[in-house]
N, C-alpha and C positions, 0 to 999 in steps of 0.2 A: 625852653620850658622843661623843668625837671619832671621825669615820669614818676608816677605814683608807685610805691612799693606794695605789691599785692601778692607776691609769691615768697614762700619761705621754705628752706631746706632744713630738715631735721636729721642729722646723721645719727642713726640708732643701730648701727651694724655691729658694735663692739660686743664682745662675749661677757663682759662684766666679771672677769676672773677674780677681782679683788673681793667679790661678794659671794664666792663659792662657799658652801654648796647651794645657797639659795638660788643662784642664777643657773644652776644645772637644768632647771625646768621652767624658771620664771625669768623673762627678760628683765634686765636691770631697770629699764625705763618704766616697768609696771610696779616696781617696789614703791611702797607708800610712805609719804610724809603725813603722819596722822591718819587721814582716811582718803587721801587723793594720791594717785601715782605721780611719779616725777613727770611723765609725759603730759599729764593734764595741766600741770603748772605751765609748761612750755606752750601748750596749745592756747591756754587762756591768755597768756602774755601776747602771743601772736595775734589773736583775735582783737585784743584791745588796741593793737597797733594798726589795725585795718587790713591784716592779711586775709586773703580770700582763698588762695590755693596753697595747700599743704603737701609737701613732698617729703616722704619718708625714704631714707636710704637705709635699707635693711640687709639682713643676711639670713642664712638658714636658722630656723629655730625661733623666729620672731613672730610667728602667726598670732600669738596672744595679743600683740599690739593691734592687729587688724580686728580681732574679735572685740577688743575693749571699746573701739569707737563705733562698733556696729550696734544696731538695735537688738534688744533682748525681749522679744514678744512675750514669752512665758513669764518672765520676771515682771515686766510692765503690767501684764494682765493681773498678776497676783497682787501687786501693790495697789492697782486700781480697785480690785474686788475687796481688798482689806481697808480701803479708805485711807491709805498711807500716802496722801497726796504730796506732802513735803518731800518724802523720799523719792516719789515719782518725778518731781521737779528736778531733784539732784541728778537722778538717772538720765533724764532727758538732756541735761546740760552736757553729758558726755557723748551724746549721739552726734555723728557728723553726717551731713547730707550725702547722698550718692554722688560720687565724682569729686567731692571736696578734697579727698586725700588720694594721692597717687603714691604707689610703692615701687621703688627701684631697688634692684639687688646689687650689692657690692660683693663680687665673688671672691676677691682677694683682699686681705687686710693691709692695704698699702698707705694708710694714713688719712688724715682729715681732708687734705687737698684732693686725694683720689676719690674719697666718698662724695665730696661736693661735686666733682666733675662728672660723677655718674648721672647727675640730674641735668646735664647740659641741654639735652633735647627738650626738656620741659620748661627750661628757663628761656630759651630762645635769645632774643635781643632786648631783654628787659632787666632793670635793676632787681635785685633780690636780697632777701635776708637769710642769714644762717643762724640757727638757734641750737646750742648744745644743751640738751636736757639735764646733763650732769650739773651744770651751773644754774642753781636756783637762786633767784634774786628777789628779796623782799623789799618792796618799794611802794610808796604811796601812789606814784604814777609808774606803771610798768616800764622796765628798762627799755625795751624795744620801742615803746611809744615815745619815750624821751628822745631816742635816737632818730626815729622817723621825723619827728617835728624839727630836730636840728638839721637833718638831711635836706629838708625842704628849703632851708636857707643856704646850705653849703654845696649840695651836690657831691660828686666824687664818691670815693669809698670811705667808709667809716667803721671803726672798730671800737668796741667798748673797752675801757681801760680802768685799772685800779692800781693803787700803790701796794707793793708787797715788800716784805723784808728783803734787803739786798742779798742775803744768803739764799733766798728762794728764787731769784731771777732765772737760774739755770733750768727751772722747770717750766718756763713760760716763753711765749713770744714777747719780746721787749721792744718798746718804742724809743726812738730818739726823736724828741720833739723840739720845736722852736719855743722860745720863752713866751709865756703868755698866761693870762688869767682866764678864769671862766671854765666851763665844762668842755668847750671845743678847742682842741689843740691841733696845730698843723704838724704833720709828721714829716720828718726828714729822712728817716730810715727805720727799718724793722729787722730784728735779729731773732731767729728761732733758737730757743734754748742755748743762750750764750754760755761759754765756759765760765766757771766761777771767776769773778774779778774783772770780767771784760764787758759786762752789760753797760749800754750807753745811759741807762737810767734804771729806776726801780718801778717804772710804769709798765705794768704787764697787761697783755691782751687777754681778755676772758671771753666766754662763749656767746657773744652777740656781735653780728656783723651785718652791715648793709654794703653790698658789693655791686660793681658794675658788670655788665656782660663781658667786658674786656678781661676781667679777672678769670672768667671761665676759659677764655682763649689762652691766657697765660698758663693755666694749669696743664694745657696740652704740651707746653714747651719746657716747663721747669724740670730740672733734673732732681733725682731723689736727694733729699737733704738730711736733716738730723734724724738719726735712728733708721736711716735707709728708707724713709717714707717720703711721699709726695706731700710737702708742707704747704698748707694754705697761706701761711705767712709769707713764704717765698714768692708766691704768685701775686700777693698784694704788694709786696716790695717792688715787683716789676712795674707796677703802676707808677711808682715814683720815678723809676729809671726812664719810663716812657713819657715823663712830663705831665702826668695827671695827678690830681690832688688826692691825698689820703689824710683823713682826720682821725684823731683819737677822741673819744668821748668819755669824760669822767662822769659816770652816771651817779645819780642820787639814789642810794639804796645799799643794802647789805647782801653780799654774795656769799653763798654757801657752796663749797665744793662737795657735791653729793656723789662724786666718783670715788671718794675716800670714805672709809668707815667713820673716822672721826668727824668729818664734815657732815656726813649724813646724820649722825647722832646730834650734832650741834643744831642742824636745821630742824630736826624733829622737836627738840626742846623749844627752840625759838618759835616755831609755828604753833606748837601746842599752847605756849604762853600767850600767843596772840589771839587765841580763840576764847570768846566770851563763855562758851559752854564748858570749857576745860580749865581755864586759867586758875580759878580759886583752888580747886581740888589738886591740880597738878603742882601749883606753886607751894601749897601746904606740904605736899609729899617731898618736894625738893628741899624745902626748909628742914623737914624732919630728917632727911638723909644727911644733910650737912651737919645738923646737930649731933647725930649719932657718930659721924666721922670725927668731929672735934672731941667728943667725949671719949672716943677710943684712943686718941693720941696722947 
């Protein structure tokens, strides 16, 4: 019987240097798409997938993340007194029950695999999810929920995958998969950031994973890989070498790389246009800007 996935790790220890100077005092995960921070999108996706225990792997300077999910009695009382109940409901959705979130420190920036391994004692002998908040996925059914439903059929380890341009494969973990149709693909091998021209496919791993406790044990054994870091991809690839199943999942949705400025801006536009309260005014503005650009050419 496959065990239910109820725990998720959120690696949030990065310094966000690509967004300086904003991230000098504000964790990147608190930066907002429209009016919700990146981490809220990740938490909401995890909740929709049935996650009950949330594990944040943090570093120094991330206390604002803890504050964000805490209750704000003064603000709540002010909204209550002002009769702003809709805003109070929005605020309440950001609160997490005591004990729902655990915080682990990653003291050295040794890569994603190392960050995940910091949570090993809280994972124990259970399957678990990993969500990278930088990867925001717009989907009718949240990406992790799609994966959890597929995992109930397949078991094993599962990674979210999407096609990327061949010239970009050197920036990702890349899958070598068996031929097949449908969203679930059997993985034959995984390569982290392959040299240009050597990738086994253009199917890249992005920031959603469902992993077995064996992967956590593999992280204790793998040597440092690409970039001198402990790579999660290498630990998952060991599952294949040990005869266990690994699957790629081609999710239904649009992924935005909010770890880059361009991706963050693209996501902001897409999420603003998806909002009923913003769509008309914002769309009119974009049309006006495009008209002015064309007139100037």
